[in-house]
C-alpha positions as semicolon CSV with decimal commas, in nm:
position;residue;x (nm);y (nm);z (nm)
1;M;0,000;0,000;0,000
2;T;0,128;0,347;-0,094
3;Q;0,183;0,590;0,191
4;A;0,021;0,932;0,172
5;L;0,254;1,216;0,078
6;P;0,303;1,517;0,304
7;A;0,128;1,825;0,161
8;Q;0,460;2,009;0,126
9;T;0,621;1,741;-0,089
10;G;0,765;1,910;-0,399
11;D;0,630;1,846;-0,745
12;A;0,962;1,711;-0,875
13;V;0,979;1,460;-0,590
14;I;0,626;1,342;-0,659
15;I;0,687;1,309;-1,032
16;E;1,011;1,121;-0,973
17;Q;0,834;0,886;-0,733
18;S;0,562;0,831;-0,994
19;W;0,821;0,677;-1,225
20;R;0,821;0,372;-0,996
21;E;0,477;0,415;-0,843
22;P;0,246;0,563;-1,109
23;E;-0,037;0,622;-0,861
24;R;0,177;0,897;-0,700
25;F;0,106;1,117;-1,000
26;S;-0,249;1,163;-0,870
27;A;-0,105;1,416;-0,622
28;I;-0,001;1,638;-0,916
29;F;-0,347;1,599;-1,065
30;D;-0,510;1,687;-0,732
31;R;-0,287;1,992;-0,685
32;Y;-0,326;2,148;-1,026
33;Y;-0,634;2,018;-1,207
34;S;-0,860;2,305;-1,095
35;E;-0,598;2,562;-1,184
36;I;-0,534;2,417;-1,532
37;H;-0,907;2,376;-1,592
38;G;-0,973;2,736;-1,489
39;Y;-0,706;2,862;-1,726
40;A;-0,840;2,654;-2,015
41;S;-1,195;2,765;-1,935
42;R;-1,098;3,131;-1,956
43;R;-0,928;3,069;-2,287
44;L;-1,180;2,838;-2,455
45;G;-1,499;2,811;-2,252
46;G;-1,621;2,537;-2,021
47;G;-1,685;2,253;-2,265
48;L;-1,345;2,262;-2,429
49;A;-1,176;2,329;-2,095
50;D;-1,286;1,990;-1,968
51;D;-1,116;1,826;-2,264
52;V;-0,800;2,037;-2,244
53;A;-0,756;1,986;-1,869
54;A;-0,807;1,611;-1,893
55;E;-0,578;1,581;-2,194
56;T;-0,313;1,795;-2,021
57;F;-0,286;1,546;-1,738
58;L;-0,296;1,244;-1,968
59;I;-0,005;1,385;-2,166
60;A;0,179;1,485;-1,848
61;F;0,135;1,135;-1,708
62;D;0,259;0,978;-2,031
63;K;0,562;1,212;-2,043
64;R;0,644;1,217;-1,672
65;A;0,958;1,007;-1,723
66;G;1,104;1,296;-1,924
67;Y;1,026;1,558;-1,661
68;D;1,331;1,763;-1,558
69;V;1,340;1,699;-1,182
70;S;1,573;1,996;-1,134
71;R;1,256;2,206;-1,176
72;A;1,078;2,188;-0,843
73;D;0,755;2,349;-0,969
74;A;0,553;2,151;-1,225
75;R;0,314;2,438;-1,299
76;P;0,508;2,580;-1,597
77;W;0,537;2,231;-1,746
78;L;0,164;2,169;-1,708
79;Y;0,073;2,513;-1,842
80;G;0,302;2,448;-2,138
81;I;0,116;2,130;-2,220
82;A;-0,218;2,307;-2,178
83;S;-0,101;2,599;-2,395
84;N;0,000;2,361;-2,672
85;L;-0,340;2,196;-2,658
86;I;-0,510;2,535;-2,659
87;A;-0,304;2,635;-2,963
88;R;-0,469;2,348;-3,146
89;R;-0,802;2,499;-3,057
90;R;-0,707;2,859;-3,139
91;R;-0,981;2,905;-3,393
92;A;-1,241;2,833;-3,126
93;E;-1,070;3,078;-2,891
94;E;-1,063;3,351;-3,157
95;R;-1,432;3,292;-3,238
96;Q;-1,509;3,329;-2,867
97;Y;-1,322;3,664;-2,846
98;R;-1,500;3,793;-3,159
99;A;-1,837;3,689;-3,017
100;L;-1,762;3,861;-2,686
101;A;-1,654;4,174;-2,872
102;K;-1,984;4,179;-3,064
103;A;-2,195;4,101;-2,757
104;G;-2,148;4,442;-2,598
105;P;-2,133;4,516;-2,228
106;G;-2,426;4,289;-2,140
107;S;-2,743;4,347;-1,949
108;P;-2,761;4,600;-1,668
109;V;-2,661;4,478;-1,325
110;E;-2,977;4,410;-1,120
111;D;-2,842;4,481;-0,773
112;H;-2,589;4,764;-0,792
113;A;-2,531;4,752;-0,416
114;D;-2,376;4,406;-0,452
115;R;-2,139;4,507;-0,731
116;V;-1,819;4,703;-0,703
117;A;-1,727;4,980;-0,942
118;G;-1,437;4,782;-1,084
119;E;-1,664;4,499;-1,193
120;V;-1,901;4,739;-1,369
121;D;-1,605;4,897;-1,545
122;A;-1,475;4,554;-1,642
123;V;-1,812;4,459;-1,793
124;A;-1,816;4,781;-1,993
125;R;-1,464;4,716;-2,121
126;R;-1,513;4,344;-2,197
127;P;-1,594;4,389;-2,568
128;A;-1,289;4,610;-2,625
129;L;-1,069;4,370;-2,429
130;A;-1,198;4,068;-2,618
131;Q;-1,143;4,246;-2,949
132;A;-0,790;4,345;-2,845
133;L;-0,711;3,987;-2,735
134;A;-0,832;3,855;-3,070
135;K;-0,594;4,090;-3,252
136;I;-0,281;4,012;-3,050
137;A;-0,034;3,770;-3,207
138;H;-0,077;3,414;-3,079
139;G;0,261;3,398;-2,903
140;D;0,209;3,733;-2,733
141;R;-0,141;3,636;-2,621
142;D;-0,017;3,304;-2,481
143;V;0,242;3,478;-2,261
144;L;-0,003;3,749;-2,151
145;L;-0,272;3,500;-2,049
146;L;-0,029;3,270;-1,870
147;V;0,087;3,568;-1,665
148;A;-0,258;3,723;-1,614
149;W;-0,477;3,417;-1,567
150;A;-0,239;3,144;-1,457
151;E;-0,038;3,386;-1,241
152;L;0,292;3,260;-1,377
153;T;0,595;3,487;-1,389
154;S;0,718;3,583;-1,735
155;E;1,007;3,342;-1,680
156;Q;0,768;3,059;-1,595
157;A;0,551;3,147;-1,896
158;G;0,861;3,127;-2,115
159;Q;0,945;2,792;-1,960
160;A;0,589;2,672;-2,022
161;L;0,602;2,776;-2,387
162;G;0,958;2,661;-2,447
163;I;1,092;3,009;-2,522
164;P;1,372;3,210;-2,359
165;A;1,278;3,430;-2,062
166;G;1,378;3,743;-2,254
167;T;1,146;3,652;-2,540
168;A;0,863;3,596;-2,293
169;R;0,927;3,937;-2,133
170;S;0,926;4,104;-2,476
171;R;0,603;3,931;-2,576
172;L;0,442;4,024;-2,245
173;H;0,545;4,387;-2,281
174;R;0,418;4,402;-2,640
175;A;0,085;4,239;-2,546
176;R;0,033;4,467;-2,248
177;R;0,105;4,773;-2,463
178;K;-0,148;4,660;-2,725
179;I;-0,414;4,594;-2,462
180;Q;-0,347;4,929;-2,298
181;D;-0,371;5,107;-2,634
182;A;-0,694;4,926;-2,718
183;L;-0,847;5,023;-2,384
184;G;-0,741;5,385;-2,418
185;G;-0,461;5,376;-2,161
186;D;-0,214;5,660;-2,154
187;G;0,077;5,453;-2,026
188;S;0,101;5,631;-1,691
């Protein structure tokens, strides 16, 4: 019988242990499934997110023997797999952004007392943001969304996408500038 792992056990240790005891990989799934699913859902919508999240962990499980155990955090690796799967579904993502851009700000909020001003502003800006996201180059958008939605650093986003950290920082800067311009930001 396999002993339970302490909660603080590092990802690399768990993955390495899963080489001999495959059931150990379930700890990686338990730790990150919701996070990966949430990221995929924001990018593609709920239905496709289920598929992407499940496929991410199937691929990760199949490729765990090649995991670089010098990298303690498996998040960039998992987000890289998810990003590659999302890239295959880019057309669906772009259709979703175009639809959001056309949809407008949505219906009025029923209970204004329960909503904060930032949320109302976000709803009003959603079409412009969706339109700007649809126009950003794929590589730039991938880095931006990994940083914004997955809360990875630019270095981790680069690691996830298999690009140098400097390239990730450049793409992030370029994407942020385009979003800011699209939303009427003045850069200050």
